[in-house]
N, C-alpha and C positions, 0 to 999 in steps of 0.2 A: 883868628878870633882870640880876643883877650881872655884871660882866665875868668874875669868877672862875667863877661858875656857868655862864656861856656857854662858857668854855674847857673846863670839865669835861664839859659835854654834847657838845661837838664832838669831844672826845677819845674818847668812847665810841662814836661812830658807826663802823660797819664796812660795807664794800661787800658783805659776806656776811650782814649783819643781816637780820632778818625784815621790817623796815619797807620797804615798796615805794617810799616817797618818797625814800629815801636813795640817791642815785646818784653814783658816783664814776667819773670818766673812766678808761678803760683797765682796768676791773675785770674779773676772770674771771667775775664774776656780772653785770656790766653792760656790758662790752666797748664802752665809749665811747658808750653809747646817749644820754647826755646831750648830747653834741656830736659828731655824726658827721663834722663838717667840720674837726676838729682836724687840723693839719698834721702831717707825719711827725716833725718834731723834737719837737713837744709830746707826740705819742703815745709816742715812744721814751723821753722823760724821765720820764713819769709811771709810778710803780711801782704794781703791784697789791698790795693788802693780802692777797689770797688766794694770793699766790705766796711767802709767807713761808717755806714749806718747799721752795722750788724747788731749793735746794742740797742737800737731803737725798738721799743716794745711792739710786738705784733698783736695789735688789739683784736684783729679778726680771729686769730688763733686762740687767744685767751677767751673771747666771747663764745666761740664754738666749744672749747674745752669746758667752760663753766656750764653751759647748757647741757652738754652731754653728761657731765658728772652729776648734774642736778636730776636729770631723768633717770640715770642709773641708780642714784640713791633713792629716788621715789619708788622704783620697782623693788629694789632690794629690801626696803623697809616696809613695803606693803601699804604705803600711804594712799588714802582714798582721794581721788581727784575726779575731774570730769571724764566721762567715758572715752572720748577720743584721746585725751591725754594719757589715760591708762594704757591704751594700746601703744601710744608713742613711747611711753616709758618701757613697756615690755619689749618693743622692737629695738630700742637703743641697747637694752640689756643683752638681748640675743645677738645683735650684730657685733657689739664690742667683744662679747665672749667668744664669738666665732672667729674674729679676725685678729685679735690682739697678738697671738703667737706669730702669725705670719708677718705682721708689721714689724714686730720685734726682731724676727729673724732677718727680714729685709734690711733693717737698720744695721744689723751686724754685717751683712753682705756689703752694704754701702761703706761702712768703716773699713772693711778689708780691701775693697776696691780702691779706696782713697790711698791706702798704703802701698798698693801695687804700682810699680812704675808703668808708664804709658806703653812702652815697647812690649811688655809682657801681655797686656790686654790686646793690643793690636796683633800680636803673634797668635793668640788663641782665636780671635775672631776672623783673622785673615784680612786680605786687602779689601778696603771699601770699594764699592762700585763694580764688584765682580760677583759671578754666581756663587763661587766658593765662599766668599765672605757672607753673602746673604744666606746660604745654606747653613753655615756654622751658627749664625745669629738665630736663625729659625730653630735649629736643633737645640740651642742653648735655652731658648724660650720654652720649648716643649718639655725639656728635662728638668727645669728648675721648679721645684715644688713650693710655690708661693702663690698667694692670692693675687688678684688683679692689681690691687693697690701696692702690694709688696713688689710685684714685678715692675710697676711703674717707677718706684724708687730706684730699683737697680738699673732700669733702662736709662733713667736720667743720668746716673753715675757713669754708665757706659758712654753716653754722649760726651760727658766731660772728659773722659779718657781718650777720646778721639775716634770712636766708632762713627762710621758714615751715617748720614740721615736715613738711607735705605736700610742699613743694618739695625738701627734703633727701631724703626717702624716694623721691620720683620720680627724682631724680638718681641715687641709689644703685642702684635696681632697674633702671633703663634702661641702665646703663653697663658692667657688669663685662666682658662679652665683645664689646660692640658698638663696638669700636674699628676703625679702618680696616684695620690690619694683621691682626687676628684675623678680621675679616670676610672678607678675601681668603683666609686660610688655611681658613676654614670653607667657602668656595665651592669650593676645591680638594678638600676632603674629602667633602662631602655634596652639592655641586651648588648652583647659583644659586637655583632655585625654593625649596628648603627653607631656604636661608640667608635669603632675603627674607621668607619666612613667619615664621621665628624672630624676625627683627628687628621686624617689624610686631607680632607677638604680645607681645614683650617691652615694646615701647613702650605698648601697650594696658594691660598689667599695671602698668607704671610710673604711668601716668595714673590708673588706678583705685585703686591703692594710695595715691598721693598725695592723691587726692580723699577717700578714707576717713579718712586721718589728719587732714586739714584739718577734716572734719566732727566727728571725735572731739575735736579741740581746741576747735571752736566750741561743743560741748555741755559742755565742761568735763571730759570724761573723761580727756584727756591735757593736760599743761601746755603753754601756748604758749611760743614762743621769747621769753625775757625781754629780748632785745636787739633784737627786730624793731620796726619803726616804719613809719608811713605815709610814702610817698615825697612829698617836697615838690613840689607841682604846678608851682611856679615854677622847679624845677630843670631846667636846660638841659645835657644831657650833654656835647655837643661843646665848647661855649664854656667850660664848667667844666673839662673835660679839658685843653684848650689852656692855660688859666690855671694849672692845677695843674702841668702839665708845665714851663711856663716858670719856675715858682717852685722846681722840684725841682733840687737840686744833688747829682749823683751822685759825691759825695766819699767819702773813706774811712769817715766816720761812717755814711753811708747804706748802704754795702755791709756794714759790720760789723753794723748793725742788721738788714739783710736776711737775712744768714746766721744770725744769732742767732734770728730769728723762724722761719726754715726749720727749724732743728734742734729748737728747743723745741716747735714745732707738730707735728713728726713723731714725737717720742719715743713718744707714747701708742700710735700705730699700730705702730711698729717693734717695740716690746716684745712685742706680741701676734703680730705677723707672724713673728718669730723663733721664738716658741713654736709657732706653726702649722707652720712648716717642720720643726721637730723632731718634732712629732706625725705629720705626713704621712710623714716619713722612717721613723718607727717602724712605721707601718702598712704601708708598702711593704716594710720589712725582714722583718716577721714575719707578714704576712697576704698570701696570694697573690692577685693581681688576677684570676687565672683563676677563683678561687672566687667572686669578686664577679660576673664576667661570666657565669658559668654560670646565675645566677639573675636576670639582667637582661632577660628576655624581655618581650614586650608583654602582660603580665598584671598583675593586682592585686599578686601576689607580687613580680613584677619591678619594678613601680613602687615598692612599699614598700622593696625592697632598694636601689633607686636613691636614694630620699629618704634612707635611712640612710647610704648611701655618700657622698652629697653633703654630709651633715652631718659625717661623721667624717673624710673625706679632705680635709684643708686644703691645697688647691693654689691657685695663682694662676690667672688666667684663661688664661694660656698653657698651663698644665698641664691645665685642665679641657676645653679644646677638643678635643684628640685623643681623650680618653676619651669625650666626647659623640659624636664621630664614630664611634667603635667601637660605641657603643650603637645608632647609626643603621644602620650597614652590616653589622655582625656579628650583633647581637641582633635586627635588623629591628624596632626599637622607637623610632620617631621621637618618641613622647611621652616616653619615658624619657630620650632625648637632650636634649629641651627642658627637662625637669624637672631634669636634672643641671646644666645651665647656669644655671638660674634659682633652684633651691632653695638652692644653696650661698650665694647672696647673703643670703637671709633666715635660714638656720639656721646659717651660719658663726659659730662662737663668737668669732672675731676681730671680726667685724662687731658682734655683740651686745655684747661687752665694751667695745669702743671707743665705741659709742653710749651705753652706760651710763655710762662714765667721763666722756664729754664733756657729756652732757645731765643727768648726776647723777640718773638715773631708771632703775630696773630696769623700770618699767612701760612706758616708751617703747621700750626695747630689746626686750622680750618681745612687744610688740604687732606688731613687724615680722614675725616668723614667723606670728603668729596671723592677720594680715591677708593676707599675701602667699602663704603656702604653700597654703591651700585653693584659691586662684585657679589656682596652678600645677598642682595635682592635677587640677582640672576640665579645663584645657586639655590636659594630658598624656593624660588618658583619651580625649578626643576624637581627638587626633592618633594614638593607637595603633590606632584603628579605621579610619583612613584607608587 
């Protein structure tokens, strides 16, 4: 091949091309799979050819942000508007004040994960497709004290770092309300025995859901994570960590890249989160919660109504916990209470859309409710008979 032919061929290569052998560092389609040990400076300087439209305005995000800010200002200033809109403004105010800290904390985690080399993340999570890997991902989801939308942001970053599809799903299913703060709240609302039962059952569902996803990937039904790779057996976590830390310079360039990664990695979730806040506020403003609770008894109809409500009512985990407690104490339906906490994770359109956008697959996104919801229904039916 002549030099001119070679240059022409190289120019045509793209990180989003169909050829699997073409790997470009820091690609949105390859995420550094070729060299997971690249240092931060190299990682920051390499541009992704898939980010050529990164500067294109996100009008959906701006529209949702404008509406959310408008309703927030309406409530904050006490402006008088139509009755339903008054409730919407109050709901937006409450939801934003409840979840802002968790979203901000999640953005910090996203920025930190972006700075951590892939081999370290894989070493912590363990090998994908194994029970140990699923157990570690589940435990990480339970221990991480973030709301459901914050967890979603971190989960998508774990996927970009090479976690298997099963590990990502186990992390998401285990985590939305299993934080320390919400666990203590749930203990106060429904008691310690039921809280421990809910935690144990949610971990079982996370493990089983992750196992099913890993099996579907192994059979070729669902696509594998394109950036996952086997952990180097010679990799020593602590010696490597000490060496990396000694080489890290926390200068202005490091912090600038950190916040840039935090913001860019969070935009996809925030745009759907704001839309969810607006939708939840609209439901609260124009649909009476009393009408929902009247049909939330321990019956098939009550469980069906619970599943529908969990799908439609887009609330963060802080908002779902009191509602779940009401289903337990007022409707005397522990199964419906568990279903409300768990089903929203799988049927929540924010979750589905972010998974679809991140993994570029409607199939993966829609398999989450297909795999998880039947398990939730089975557990809920048993609990309602207790």
